[in-house]
Structure formats: structure tokens, C-alpha cells
C-alpha positions in Angstrom: 45.8 93.2 67.6 47.5 95.0 70.0 50.3 94.8 68.2 52.9 97.4 69.6 52.1 96.6 72.9 52.9 93.0 72.1 55.7 93.5 70.6 57.4 95.3 73.0 56.5 92.8 75.7 58.3 90.1 74.3 61.1 92.0 74.1 60.9 92.4 77.4 60.6 88.5 78.3 63.3 87.9 75.7 66.0 89.6 78.0 64.7 87.9 81.0 64.4 84.2 79.6 67.9 84.5 78.6 69.7 84.8 82.2 69.9 81.5 84.5 69.1 83.3 87.7 67.1 86.3 88.3 68.3 89.2 91.0 65.5 91.6 92.3 67.3 94.4 90.5 66.5 92.5 87.0 63.0 92.3 88.0 62.8 95.6 88.8 64.3 96.4 85.9 61.7 94.3 83.6 59.3 95.6 85.0 60.0 99.0 84.3 60.1 98.2 80.4 56.6 96.7 80.8 55.7 99.9 82.9 56.8 101.9 79.8 55.0 100.0 77.8 51.9 99.8 79.0 51.6 103.7 79.5 52.8 103.9 76.2 49.4 101.7 75.3 47.5 104.0 77.2 46.6 101.9 79.9 45.2 103.7 83.0 47.9 105.1 85.1 46.2 103.3 88.7 45.5 100.2 86.6 48.8 100.1 85.6 50.2 100.7 89.3 48.1 97.8 91.1 48.9 95.1 88.1 52.9 95.8 88.6 52.6 95.9 92.4 51.2 92.2 92.4 53.6 90.7 89.6 56.3 92.5 91.9 55.3 91.0 95.1 54.9 87.5 93.2 58.0 87.9 90.7 60.5 88.4 93.8 59.5 85.5 95.9 60.0 81.9 96.3 57.5 81.6 93.3 60.5 82.9 91.3 64.2 82.0 92.9 63.0 78.5 93.7 61.6 78.2 89.5 63.8 75.9 87.3 63.6 78.7 84.5 62.9 82.0 86.2 62.3 84.2 83.5 59.9 81.4 81.9 57.9 82.0 85.3 58.0 85.7 85.7 56.0 85.3 82.4 54.0 83.2 83.5 52.9 85.5 86.6 52.6 88.3 84.4 49.8 86.3 82.0 48.0 85.4 85.0 47.9 88.8 86.5 46.9 90.0 83.2 44.0 87.8 83.1 43.1 88.8 86.6 43.4 93.0 85.3 40.8 92.0 82.4 38.0 90.2 84.6 35.8 87.3 84.1 34.2 87.1 81.1 30.4 88.2 80.9 28.2 85.4 80.2 25.1 87.1 78.4 22.0 87.0 80.7 19.1 85.3 78.9 16.9 84.1 81.8 13.8 84.1 82.4 10.1 84.4 79.9 11.0 85.0 76.3 11.8 87.7 74.8 14.9 88.5 76.7 15.9 92.1 75.9 19.4 93.5 74.9 19.2 97.5 74.9 22.6 98.4 72.8 23.9 101.8 73.7 26.7 104.3 72.9 28.3 107.0 71.2 27.9 107.2 67.3 30.5 106.6 65.3 31.6 103.3 68.1 30.1 100.8 65.2 26.9 100.3 67.6 23.8 99.5 64.4 26.8 96.9 62.7 27.4 95.4 66.1 23.5 94.8 66.4 23.3 92.9 63.7 26.2 91.2 64.5 25.6 89.9 67.6 22.1 89.2 66.2 23.6 86.7 63.9 25.8 85.2 66.8 22.1 84.5 68.9 21.1 83.0 65.8 23.9 80.4 64.9 23.5 79.4 69.0 19.8 78.6 68.4 18.0 81.3 69.0 15.5 83.6 67.0 16.6 86.9 67.2 14.1 90.2 66.4 16.8 93.1 65.3 14.9 97.0 66.5 16.4 100.1 64.4 15.4 102.7 67.5 17.5 105.0 66.3 15.0 108.2 64.3 17.8 110.6 64.7 21.5 109.8 62.3 20.1 109.8 59.0 19.4 106.3 57.3 19.9 104.0 60.9 17.0 102.5 59.9 17.5 101.1 56.5 21.6 100.3 57.6 20.1 97.7 60.0 17.2 96.7 57.7 20.5 96.3 55.3 22.3 94.0 57.6 19.0 92.9 58.5 19.2 91.2 54.8 22.2 90.1 55.2 22.2 88.0 58.0 18.5 87.0 57.7 17.4 88.4 60.6 13.9 90.8 60.6 14.2 94.6 62.0 11.3 96.2 63.7 10.7 99.8 62.4 7.8 102.4 63.3 7.0 106.3 63.4 7.2 106.2 67.1 9.6 107.8 69.7 11.9 105.3 70.6 10.3 103.9 74.5 6.9 103.5 72.2 8.8 101.9 69.6 10.9 99.7 71.9 7.6 98.5 73.7 6.1 97.2 70.5 8.4 95.7 69.5 9.0 93.3 72.3 5.4 92.7 72.3 5.1 92.4 68.2 8.0 89.5 69.4 5.9 87.7 71.9 3.4 87.2 69.1 5.6 86.2 66.6 7.4 84.1 68.4 11.1 85.7 68.4 12.7 85.0 71.5 15.7 88.0 71.8 15.0 91.3 71.0 18.0 93.8 70.0 17.2 97.2 70.3 19.8 99.5 68.3 19.0 102.7 70.4 20.2 106.2 69.4 23.9 107.5 69.6 25.0 111.1 70.1 28.2 112.3 69.2 28.7 112.9 73.1 26.8 112.1 76.4 24.0 114.2 77.2 21.2 114.9 79.5 18.3 114.3 76.8 20.6 110.8 75.5 20.7 109.1 78.7 17.0 110.7 80.0 15.7 108.7 76.7 17.6 105.6 77.4 16.6 105.5 81.1 13.2 105.7 79.2 13.8 103.1 77.1 15.4 101.2 80.0 12.4 101.5 82.4 9.6 100.2 79.8 11.1 97.7 78.3 13.0 96.2 81.3 16.1 94.8 79.6 17.8 91.9 80.2 21.1 93.2 79.3 22.1 96.4 79.0 25.5 96.4 76.1 27.6 99.4 76.2 29.5 99.7 72.5 32.3 101.3 72.6 35.3 102.2 70.3 38.8 100.4 71.9 40.6 102.4 69.4 39.8 105.9 71.6 42.0 103.9 74.2 41.6 106.2 78.3 38.6 108.0 76.3 36.6 104.6 75.6 36.8 104.1 79.7 35.9 107.2 80.5 32.8 106.9 78.5 32.2 103.7 79.4 32.2 104.7 83.1 29.7 108.0 82.4 27.0 105.2 80.9 27.4 103.3 84.1 27.2 105.7 86.2 24.1 107.6 85.1 21.9 104.5 83.6 23.5 101.1 84.8 25.2 99.1 81.7 25.5 95.6 82.2 28.1 94.7 79.7 30.7 95.8 77.5 31.4 95.4 74.0 35.2 96.1 72.3 35.2 96.9 68.4 37.4 97.9 65.8 40.1 95.4 68.1 41.7 94.2 65.3 43.0 97.6 64.2 43.6 98.7 67.8 47.4 98.2 68.4 48.2 100.2 71.6 45.4 97.4 73.7 44.6 100.5 76.5 40.9 100.3 76.7 40.6 96.3 76.5 42.9 96.4 79.7 41.8 98.6 81.6 37.9 99.0 81.0 37.3 96.0 83.9 39.3 97.7 86.8 38.3 100.9 86.1 34.3 100.3 85.4 33.6 97.1 87.0 31.8 96.3 84.4 32.4 93.2 83.0 33.5 93.4 78.8 31.4 90.7 77.1 32.6 90.4 73.3 34.9 91.6 70.6 34.7 93.4 67.5 37.6 91.7 65.7 36.8 92.9 62.2 34.8 95.0 59.6 33.3 91.5 58.6 29.2 90.6 59.7 30.6 87.4 61.7 33.4 89.3 63.5 32.6 88.8 67.3 34.2 86.9 69.4 32.8 85.9 72.9 35.3 87.5 75.1 38.0 85.2 76.5 40.4 86.9 79.4 42.8 84.4 79.0 42.9 84.2 74.9 43.7 87.9 75.2 46.3 87.7 77.3 47.8 84.8 75.5 47.6 87.0 71.7 49.2 90.0 74.1 52.0 88.3 75.2 52.7 86.5 72.3 51.4 83.1 73.9 48.5 82.8 70.9 45.1 82.1 71.3 44.8 78.2 69.8 41.4 77.4 71.5 40.0 80.3 69.3 42.0 79.4 66.2 40.8 75.6 66.4 37.2 77.4 66.8 37.7 79.7 63.8 38.7 77.0 61.7 35.9 74.3 63.0 33.3 77.4 61.7 34.9 78.0 58.4 36.1 74.3 57.0 33.9 71.8 55.7 35.0 68.5 57.5 34.2 66.3 54.9 35.7 68.0 52.3 39.0 68.8 54.3 39.3 64.8 55.4 39.4 63.8 51.7 42.0 66.8 51.0 44.0 65.0 53.8 43.2 61.9 52.9 44.5 62.5 49.1 47.5 64.3 50.6 48.5 61.2 52.3 48.5 59.9 49.7 50.0 61.7 47.3 47.0 62.8 45.1 47.1 66.7 46.5 45.7 68.6 43.1 45.5 72.5 42.4 41.8 72.3 43.1 42.3 70.6 46.7 44.7 73.8 47.4 41.7 76.2 46.1 39.4 75.0 48.0 41.4 74.6 51.2 42.7 78.1 50.8 39.2 79.2 50.2 38.0 77.9 53.4 41.1 79.8 55.0 39.9 83.3 54.0 36.9 82.3 56.2 38.5 82.7 58.9 39.4 86.0 58.9 42.9 87.9 57.7 46.0 85.4 57.3 48.0 88.4 59.8 45.2 87.7 62.6 44.5 83.7 62.6 48.8 83.8 63.0 48.5 86.0 66.2 46.9 83.4 67.3 49.0 80.7 66.8 52.2 80.2 69.5 55.7 81.7 68.1 54.0 83.0 65.1 54.1 86.6 66.5 56.9 87.5 63.9 55.6 86.1 60.7 52.2 88.1 61.3 54.0 91.0 61.6 55.7 90.5 58.0 51.9 90.5 56.3 50.2 92.7 54.7 46.9 91.8 54.9 45.7 93.8 51.7 48.8 91.9 49.6 47.7 88.9 50.9 43.7 89.4 50.1 45.6 90.1 46.1 47.6 87.4 46.1 44.5 84.8 47.1 42.8 86.4 44.4 44.9 86.0 41.7 46.4 82.4 43.1 42.2 81.8 42.6 42.2 83.2 39.1 44.7 81.3 37.9 43.4 78.0 39.6 40.0 79.0 38.2 41.6 79.5 34.4 43.0 75.8 33.9 41.6 73.1 32.8 40.0 70.6 35.5 43.1 68.4 34.0 45.3 71.1 34.0 44.5 71.7 37.7 44.5 67.9 38.8 48.0 67.3 36.5 50.2 70.8 36.6 52.9 69.0 34.7 51.0 69.1 31.6 51.3 73.2 31.7 53.7 73.8 29.4 54.9 76.9 27.4 51.2 77.3 24.9 48.8 76.4 28.5 50.5 78.6 30.6 49.8 81.5 27.8 46.7 80.6 27.6 46.0 80.4 31.8 47.9 83.8 32.1 45.5 85.3 29.4 42.4 84.3 31.3 43.4 85.3 34.5 44.7 88.6 34.0 48.5 87.3 34.7 51.4 86.2 34.2 53.2 83.2 33.0 55.6 84.2 35.9 53.1 84.1 37.9 51.9 80.8 37.2 55.1 79.4 37.6 55.7 81.5 41.0 51.9 79.5 42.0 53.3 75.9 40.2 56.5 76.1 42.8 54.5 77.4 45.3 52.3 74.7 45.2 54.9 72.0 44.8 56.0 73.7 47.8 53.3 73.5 50.3 52.9 69.8 49.6 56.4 68.9 50.0 55.8 71.0 54.1 52.3 69.6 54.9 54.1 66.1 54.1 56.7 67.3 56.5 54.5 68.9 59.2 52.5 65.6 59.3 55.2 63.2 60.0 56.6 66.2 62.3 53.8 66.7 64.5 53.1 70.5 63.4 56.9 71.5 63.9 57.9 73.8 61.0 54.7 75.5 60.7 56.6 79.2 60.3 58.6 77.5 56.5 54.7 76.8 55.5 53.5 80.7 56.5 57.0 81.5 54.8 56.0 79.5 51.9 52.2 81.4 51.5 54.1 85.1 52.1 
């Protein structure tokens, strides 16, 4: 996520933190590099100018000159001003009588239909009872795609032959009768903003009186996404933004520019292609990830959602007593995979960006699959006592898992090393994290 920008900013910060004292000239040199990095990341020029103006005004004042570590103080200022630029997070407005209505709008290709399903899944996890509405009769198989996604997340999808304004009205009435408390309208997209599209959306909005009109925008299109957001907001009025494909965006220009240019709050980020790949927008967390400070709260939340607490506690207890087995190793690895790509998880941990940059997510996924196959081909006795794996047993496991004896030897070595490292981490209160992930790699 925003790898190119993050790398460049961290290189700038390395230089200024090496200096015991910062002159005004030093600050200007550093900010010139930050300016280039932001412009190359496709951040809006006016946004860059205003952001750096605020940073410079603070960086050449007493706030920095009297600091014990001026370089770190400048980084703190950059972080605070970046949070200000990203804007306050916008919470979903779900007030009033149910069913509350969320109207999803956006161009084709932005990920609107998938995002509608992701949002429905997230709402259900928050205790709501959502209903999806397939209100795009123009794109071939749009309704079928939404039905398929609805089946995956166990959320019903309302369809019908009516035109979108009538269909949406009918769906809301149906939701009120059945007891659904949130209705998500997946409206039609177009290849570009046009009068016909806007007229239809305006009619849907006037008939359904949605609590929220959320624009789904592709963050990888940079300033084009900002212009699209501005256009939608001026013509129909948008209450919030959902940026998709953030995990594949190396630049970050759209995310940084959106709020400042449009005045519309970002409410969610699409962070992976998986159906659970949506996050509530938190500017302080996003800023931390851009600046290489991590997002430890986000990491904890993902861990809490993915890990079975009872199973994990048992595994920790066995590890502490020296009984941690390959079965535990496999189970913990499966739970780690539920959290998302490992490289993405590492980006959320302070100081782990360099490790994350060296990990190919596809290679890591293949390695995890291979490890699960090897452990799955062992007998329960072998998984609990890998020392019994002699040459003939290893050949049998290799044949059963489609791997080789050297790969099994490597896995056993990694398992032993990981056992030692986790014990070391528990003693050192977390120091040595990079060694653990280097061992995984």
C-alpha cells in the first residue's frame, strides 16, 4: 500500500534524523524532497502546497529548534499535518427509522458491486440485517454477480424487472415488511459521467431519500478518481467515499487528495480482493502506514477477527512448556492467512516495512500451501514428534504432499528455528520480530 511514496518519505526522514541540529536550510532541503515525492505520487498540486506550507511554518519554529531530537519532531509534525490533510473519518449515518438506505454510486470498473457486498458483510458483522438491491440493469450479469456475492456472505439480494428508481422503492418497502434494517442500493455505473446517468441517480435519490450516498472510486486512477468524486458530488451530492484497490496503489495520490479537494469524507478503504477486504477509514492509521510508522491497532483488530482465542491460548501454553508441535504451527499459520497477505500485515507493524518490501505475496501464499500439504501428509505421531522423521518417512511424506525430501528438511529446520525465536520474543517482550519474519520468508 503506497509503497513508492512510503519508501521515498522514509529515505528523507533517515537523513534528517541523523542530524543533531536542524537549520532552516536543512528543513527546506527535506521538504523539497517531500514535495517531489508527493507530486510523483500524484497528490493534487494545491494540496501539496498547502500541506508543506503548514509543515514548514511549524518545522522552523521553536517547536523543532527546542526539541531534544529535531529530526523526530519534524516527522511528528509531518504525521500530524498528513492526518489533517486526510481529514476526519466519516462515520456511516444509520440514524432514523429502519430500514436505513445506503445508495452506492460510481463508474464501471471501480469495484462498486463487490464493495456493496463487502459493506453488507461488514454491516452484518456489526449486528445489522442488510438487504442488497441489484439496481443495475445495464451491465451484463451485474445482478447475477451480486447474487453470487450475496450467497457467499449469506445476505439476500432483491431483484426485479422494474427500472432502477421503481425497483429501489419497491426493495425498501420489502425490507420494511420483512425486517431488514439496512438496504444497500447497488446502482448502475457508466463508463463516464453523463446526463442520463446523473438523471437516473437523482431520481433514485429523490424517491428513496437515502441516509448515505457513497461514491466508490478506484484509488489507482489517482487524480482522475478525485475529479470523478468532485463531479459526482457537485451533481448529485455525495455523503462519503469508499476508495477501492488501495492495496495495489503504490502512489497514494487519490487517498491524500480526496478530502481536501472534494470536501467529502472517506469512510471506507478496499484493501484486498477478498470479500472481507474492507476497512473503516482511520486517517491516523493510514498516515502511520504511509510514513512507515505502522498501524498496530489495525493489526490487532485483524488478529482478533482471525484468531481463535482459545486455540491460540492453548498453543501459547504448549509453546511455553516446550510442547509446541507442527500441528500447532500449521493451525497458527492458517489463522495468520485469514488476516490477509503477510506483506500487508508487516506494513502495519512499526519498523517492518523493509521486511515487507522483500516478500512476494504470491510466493508466500505458495509456501504456506506447500507447508500445509507437507504437515497434512504426516501422521499425528510425526506432527507431534518430528524427530522420528527418518529417511523412509520423509520419502513417504514427500510423495504424499507432492514435494521433496529437502523441502521437508527445510520445513523441520524452520519449525525448530521458529520455536526458538518465539521463546526469545516472549523473553525479550517482542524484540526480534524481524528475525521471526525473516525466518518465515
